[in-house]
N, C-alpha and C positions, 0 to 999 in steps of 0.2 A: 060390052062395057063391064059386065059382071065377070066375064072370062079374064079380062085384063087385070082387074083387081085381084082375082084369085091367083093369077100367075105372079103378081107383084108380091103378095103375102107369102106365097110359096117360095119365091126366090130369096126372101129375107130370112126365112126360118129353115132353109135347106141348103145343103151343099150339093155340088154336081154329083149326079148319081142317085139323088133322092135321099141321102142320109141327113138326119136332123143334127144341128149343132148342140153343144152342151153348155149353155150360158151359165148355169148354176156352178159348174166346175170352174169356169174361168173366173167368176166373181169370188168364189171361195179361195182361189189360189193367189189372190192379191196380197193376203197377209200370211206371213210365215208362221208355221206351227211346228212344235216338236214332234218327233216321230214315236217317242216312247216315254216311259216314266222317268228314266234317267235324264233325258233332255228337259222334260217339264220341271223336274226338281232343280236342275242346274240353272236354267234361265230364271226361275222364280227366286232362287238364292241370290243370283247376280243382281236382280232387281231390288232385293231386300238390302243388299250391301251398298248398292249405288242406284237409288231410285231414278227411274227414267231409262236406265240402260235396257231393261226388258222391253219397253215400248220400242226402242230403236231396233232391237233384235227382230221384232215382229214385222218391222217395216213402217211403223207409224212414226215417221221421222219428226214431223213438226211437234206433235204432242210429246214425243220422247225428248227432243231437244229442250223444250220448255221446262219439263220436270227436272231433267238432268242439270240444266243451267241453274235453276232455283236451288237444287240440292247442293251443288258445288259452291254457290254463292253463300248459302247459309253456313256451310262448313268453313269456308274461307274467312267470312266475317267473324265467326266465333274464334277461330285461330288467331286472327289479327288482333281482336279486342283483348284477349287474355295473354297473347304473346308479346304485345308491344311494351307492356309494363308489368313487372313482377307483382306490383301492388294492385293491378287492375282486378284480380280475382278477390283480393281482400276487400277492396272497396265495393265490389259487387255483392258479396255475401253479407255485408252489413248495411245494405240499403233495402229497406222493406219494399219500396215501390218496385225496384228492379227485381227483387226476389219474387214478388207476386206476379209481375209481368212474365218473368221467366217460367213460372209454373204454368201459367195460361198458355204461353207459346209452346212449351214442351208438350203439353197435353194435346193442343191442336195439331202440332206437328206429328204426333203419333197417329192421330186419326187419319191424316193425309197419307202418312207412310203406309198404314194398314190398307187403305183404299188402293194405293198403287200396287202393293204386293198381291192383293186378292184379284184385282183386275188383270194384272200380268199373268197370273196363274190361269185365269179363265181364257185369256187370249192365246196362250201357248200350248195348252193341252190339246191332244189330238181330237178331232171331231168324232172319229170312231175309236173307242177305247173300251177296255174291259171294266167291269164293275170294280175289280180289285184296284185298278189304276185310279179310278175316281176316289175310292175310299182312302188309299194311301196318300194321294195328292192333297186331298182335303185336310187330312190329319196333319200333314207336313206344314201346310199353310197356317193351320191353327197353332201348331207348335212354334213356328216363327213369330207369330203375333204375341203369344204368351211370353216367349223369351225376351222380346223387346219391351213388352208392356210392364214386366216386373221392374226393371231399372228405371223406366220412365215414371212409374207410380212412386217409387222410392224417392226419386229426384224431386218430383212435384211435392211430395209429402214433406221432405226435408226443407224445401224452399219455404213452404208455408209455416212450418214450425220455427224456422230461423226468423222469418219476418215477424211472427208473433212475439218471439223473445225480444228482438231488438226494439219493436214497437212498445212492448210493455215495460222494459227495464231502462232503455237508453234514450228514449225520446220523450219530449215534453217534460223535462226535468228542469224547472226554473231554480237557479241558484243565485244567491246574493254574493257568493265569494269565489265562484269558479272564474278562471281566466276568460276574458272577453276576446272576441274577434279571432278565434282560432279557426284554422282552415285545414283541409286535407294536405295542401302543399307545405304549410308551415304549422304543423300541429303543436309544436312546443314554443312558438313565438320567439324563436331564436335562442332559447335557453338550453343549457347543456344538461340540466337535471329537471326531472318532473317528480313531484312528491304526492303520494297518494296515501291517505289515512285509512287504514283497515280497521273496521269496527266490528266487534262481536257483540250483538245486542241480545239480551235475554228478556224477551217480552212475553212471558208465560201468562196463563189465564189468572194466576194467583198474584200477579204483580200489577201495579199501577204504572202505566207507561213502559218505556224501554230503558234498561240500564245497560250502558256500554261497558261491560266488564273487561273487554279486551280492546286495547288501543295500541296499534302499531303503525308508526309512520314509515312507509317504504320510500326511500329516496333513490331514484334510479338514474344512472348516467344514460342519457339518450343516445350516445354514440357507441359506448362499449357494453352497456347492460350491467356494469358493475353496480351492485346494490348494497345499501346499508339499511338495516331495519332497527328502528329505535322503539323500544318497548317502554311504555309509561305505566306506572302502577295506578290502579283504579282509585286508590285512596289518597292520591296526592292532593294536597290542599293549596289554596291561595293561587291558583293558576292565573297568570297575567294575560292581558289581551294587548294586541298591537296598539301603539300610540294613536294611530289614525283611525281606530275602530270606534264606533259608537258605544261598544261594550266597555271600552277603556274609560269613557266618561262615566258610565254607570258603575264601574268597579275600578276606580283608580288604583286601589291597593290590591287588586286581584280578586278572584272569586273566593271570598272568605266569609266565614260565619259572622254576621254583624251583631248577633245576640250574645255571643260569648258563652252560650249554653252548650257544653260538650255533647249533650244528648241530640243536638241538632246538627252535629258535624257531618253526619251521613248525607245531608242535603247540600253540602258544600264541597264535596269531593269532586275530583275530575270526572268520575263516571256519572255524576248527577247533573252536569251541565246540559247534556242532551235533553233531559226531561225538564229541568227547572227553568232555564233561561226563557224558552218560549212561553212558559206560564207567567213568569214574572215580568217579562218585557216583550210582549208580542210585536212582531214586525219591526223590531229595533234595527235590524240589519237591512231591511228592505224586503222586496218581494222574493219569496222563497217557497218551494214546495216542501222543504225540510229544514225548518228554522233551527232545530236542535243540532243537526249535523253541521250547519253553517257556524253556529256558536262554538261547537267543539273544535272545528277546524281552526278558528281564530285563537282559541285557548292553546292549542298545540303549537300554533305559529308563535304566539307570544312566549311560550315556554322554551322552545328550542331555537327560536330565532331564525327559522326557515319558513318560507311561504308554503302553505298547504294548498295544492291546486285542486285536488278532487278527493272524494271519499267513496268507499265501498262498504256498505253495512250488510252483514249477514246475520239474519235472525238465528241464533243458536238453537232455537226450538226446531228449526228445519234443517240445521246443518247436517244431521244424519242422512237426510234425503240426498244431499249432494254426494256424500261419501258412498252411500249405497248405489247411487246411479253410476259412480265411477268403478264400482266393483270392489271397493275397499281400498285401504292404504296400508303401507308397511312402515313400521317404526321400530325403534329400539326402546324397550322399557327397562329402566335401570333399577326401579324399586316398585313395590306394589302401589297401584293407583286406585283410590277408592271409587266405588260406584254408589252414589247416593251418600247419605249421612249428613249430619249437621253438627259441627264442632261446638257452636255456642249453646245449642239445646241438648247436647249430649246424646244425639241420636247416632248410633253406629251405622256404618255403610252396609248396604245389602250384599255387596260382594266386592272383589278386588280384581283388577287386571294384573295378571301374574307377570313378573319380570322375565326378560329374555330378549335375545337379539332377533331381528327380522320377524317381528310379530305382525301378523296380518289381522287388521281390525275392520269390522263392519261399521255401519253408520252409528249404531248405538254405542259401541265400544269407543269409537273415535270421538264421539261427543263427550264421554266421560274422561277420556284421555286429555281432552282440551279443557274441561271445566272442573274436574274433580279437585277438591280442596280440603277435604276432611283430613285433619292431622298434618297438613302441610301449609305452606305459605303462598301468598299471591305470587311471589317471585318464582317459586318452583312451577307454578301453573303457567306463568308467562314464558318460562323456558320451554315447556311442552307445547305451548301455542305456536312458538316459532318453529319448533320441530315439525308440527303438523302442517304448517304452511309449506315447508320444504318437501314434506311427504306428498302433498297434493301436487306440487310442481313436478316432482319426479314421476307421479302417476299420470300426468297429463300428456301422454304420448299421443301423437296424431291418430294412429290406428285405434287406440283405445277410446279416444274421444269420439271418433266417427262411429264406432260400433255402438256406443252407448249414448249417442247424441240426443235422441228424443227424450230419454229419461233425464239427462242432465238439463236440457232446456226446460222441461216441465218443472223440475225442482228449482232451478235458478229463477224462473219467473215468479215463483211464489215467495222466495225468501231473500232476494237480493234487492237493495236500493242503492242508487248511486247518482251522482251528478255528472258523470262522464258522458259527454254528448256522443251520439252515434257516429258523427263525422270523424271522431278520433279513434274509433275502434280498430281500423286497419293499422294505424300507427302503434297502438298498444299491443296488438297481436305481434307485429314485427319486433317491438321492444321485448316482449315476453320470450321470443326465440333467442334474442341476445342474452337475456338473463339466464336461460338454461345453460349457456356455455360460459358464463362469467362467474366471478366470485360473489358470494353473498355473505356479508358480515353482519354481526348483531351487536347492538349496544343496549344493555339493560340497566335501567336506573333502579338500583336496589339499596337497601339500608347499608350505610358505611359511615366512616368518619367524614365523608364528603357530602353524603346525601341522606336527608331525613324527609320522608314523605309528608310529615306534618308541617314542616317549614323548610321547603327546598331552597337551595342556593341556585337561583335561576341563572345568574351570571356564569357560574361554574358549569351548569348544564349546557349552556350555549357554547362555551369554550370546548367542551367535550364533543359536542355535535359538529362544530366546525372542523376539529381535528380529524374526526372519523370520516368526514366527507372529502378530505384532501386526497388527491390522486396518490397511489402507493409510493411513488418516488419522492413525495414531499413530506413523508413522515415515517418514523420508524415503526416497524410491525411489532410493537411492544404488547405484551400481555398484561391486561389490567389486573391489579391485586384482587384477591378473593374478597367479595363483599362490595366491590365497587362496580361501575359499569363494565360489563364484559363485552369484548369485541372479538369473539372467535370467528373462525371461518364458518361456512354454512354448516349447521348441525347435521349430523348424520340422520337420515330419515329412512334408511333401509338396512 
């Protein structure tokens, strides 16, 4: 019995002639391995470019097919999502939820990708290899992971920065005057023009509240991008409100000084509405996160006879941060512009911006180019403000914005307020691209025989506004006389 068992065991472990089989070699040969360093690097690189292909090369077909199918499905789904609609990418980058989800998915995807690359390398390298082979192969895998980790980290970081910006500036902004029921599919509610009030507010620590010293209504053709900018003087008196506004009932004769005391006129100018109305009539327009902006929108609507859809307020104390984040702007300076100084108190400027073409300005210089007023007029400053807007538009090239995006987002989050909802941001980006290729005209209401800021002729102002908004074929391209509203082409900003 013992002899039989011994013979049986011997027959299972031996070949005829008494030679023992090599089960270890047969088991090891089930999976394919590279023969040298070149093959190891080649298969690992193939797996990095197309995850799962390395597993297939080694003979692990089921595992390889699963990973390869998932990889191709993710690539195909991404291509279909962004390729089916040119606006899909814009909608994506302005949705904080999608951005945060994308950051998490991209980070998790990198971890899976790195696992596939490392395990592929371990599977394909020869069992018997020199120490130099191990060293070079390991360094190569680390290099691949670092090369891919860098853009993944940047993409995740940009996604979180963008989500934070959109969430901070463009979400949860309750407005009493913004259009209702806007959607991504119909962002302009069937209208051919959208009007945005640009406000430059000076809210320094030495001032009570915010004074909107810069007020420009941008009226944009949603089809062509043709834009007209209307500049209103900060010291304009008696601003009227629309007939159907609760503010019209409070100020039937316009926002005027009821005391008749000239020393109080400063509290009844156009730039005082933002501060004064919320204090005098809180919640008069309804629920709002920025009652001053809503009141000023209605004053501009009553003045020009055009609906004001949205506002964008930039705190001039932080304006320099935006310009610095962009790397500066280029403008033409026709005459010395004061830095500091106070005409009323007789305090001279600390310095001047020197005249010259194609002057490159940093944030500090751009701020004084925009607000400097010593020895000049409000109207000269308004002209420079329009030039600065054009300079910023010219500077906003996609590559420049992408390169400096984190600095721009950080600065914008701190100094910008608006009631533009995030759902409309893709439409506004699309419109801004049209504006860059279209004409931009300006209308400046300044002292003339037709206009006096202390007692404006609002009927005449509305007539000028309607004429400026007509398509080019419906009016003559006439140049306004000196001293009246100017309607030049886009001012040179470079």
